[in-house]
N, C-alpha and C positions, 0 to 999 in steps of 0.2 A: 126870890124865887129862882130855882135852878132851871136853866134851859136845857132841854133834852137835845143831844147831838144826833143828827141824822147820819147814820152810817150806811154806806153803799153796799158793803160786802159782809157776808157771814162766813165765819171760819170755825173749823173743828180744830181744837188744840190737842196735841198729843204729847204728853209729858214723858220724860225719860225715867223709867223705873229702876234702871241700873245705876244711874248717876247718884252720887251722894248729896247733890244739891237738894235742899228742902223743897217740897211741893209748893209752898206759898211763894218762894222765890221764882220757881219755874212759871207759876201762874202769872206773876207780876211781869216778867219779861215777855211772855207770850201775849199778854194783854197790851203791852206797849207796842209790840210788833203789829198787832191787829189794828190799833189806832193809827199807827204810822201808815198802814195800808188802806186807810179809810174804811175800816171795818170793825167788827166786834166778834168776840168769841161767843158762840151760842151753844156749843157742845164741847165737852172735853173728855179725855180718857187717856189710858196708857195701855201698852201691850201687857199681856200676862208675863210675869217675870220668867216663868219656865220656858217660854218660847220667844222671848223678845228679840233674839238674834235673827229670827226669820220674819218677824213682823206680820204674822198671818191674819190678824184680825182687823187691822186698820182699814184695809181696802174694802172689806165687807161692810164695815161700819159706814164708810163714806158712800158706798153704793146704795145703802138703805136710807141715807139721809140726803135726799135729793136737793134740798134748798141750800146746801153748803156750796160756797164759791171756791173754797180752798182749805188747805191744811197748814197749820203752824206747828212745826215740830220744835221742841225746846232746843235741840242741838243736832249738828251733823253726826255726832257720835252715834246716834240711834241707827245710822246706816252702816256702821263700821264694826258691829259686834261679831260678824262672821269674818272669815279670812279675806273676803272680797267685799267691796262696796255694794250695797243692795240697790243697784241701778234699776233693777226690774220694777221695784215698787214706784220709783219716781216716774218711770215711763208709763206704768199703768195708771197712775194718778193723772198724768197729762192726757192720756187717752180719754179719761172721763171728763176732760176739760176743767180740771181743778188746778188752781195755782198752788205752789208749794213754797213755804217760807220756813226759815230757821231763825228763831228768836235770838239765841246767844250770839250767833255769827252775823246777825242782821243781814241776811241774804235771802233773795227771792228768785224763784224760777217761775216764769209766767207761761213759757211755751218751750217747744223743742229747740229753738234757736238758743235760748238762754241755757238750756241743759247742755247743749253742744259746746257753748262757749265756756261753761264751767267744768267740763270733763277733765282737763289737765289738773285743775285745782282739786277736784274731788279725788282723783287718783293719788295725788300727792298727800292729801289729807289722810286717806286710808293707809297709805304706806307709813306715814308718820305715826298714826294711831297704832298700827300693828307693831311698829318698832318700839314704841313706848311700852307696850305690853311685854314684848320680848325682853327688854332691858329690865323691867320690874321683876319678871320671873327669874332672870339671871341673878339679880341682887338677892332675891329671896333664897335661892339655892346656896349662895355664898354665905349667908348668915346662919344657915341651919347647921 
């Protein structure tokens, strides 16, 4: 007989629509992160591909789903699709008292102090992400 595990926290999982990683792989890593955080994923979704740079829907989904303790994003990349890191969404989730997790990077933000301590790393990550896009575009121009 399988014993049911008692999880303390409930998470919303937000997959990355732009990344070429298959959804089953994203689900697997998000589930592992939820278990590591003593929780389980009870809802999941992804931003609409046409607006994923701005991430307009995730906040509204979380506001409507009161029993959620936090959000597990597949990757930090989801916050880097604009020219600047989408810090606004992180802050707004923290205002709602939601924890924020990134499965691929195995990173968690529980409060403003955590966010503040991660800021230098987040800025570096965004700069590196933007630089990779710039290099890829230059290579494409060269081979045309």
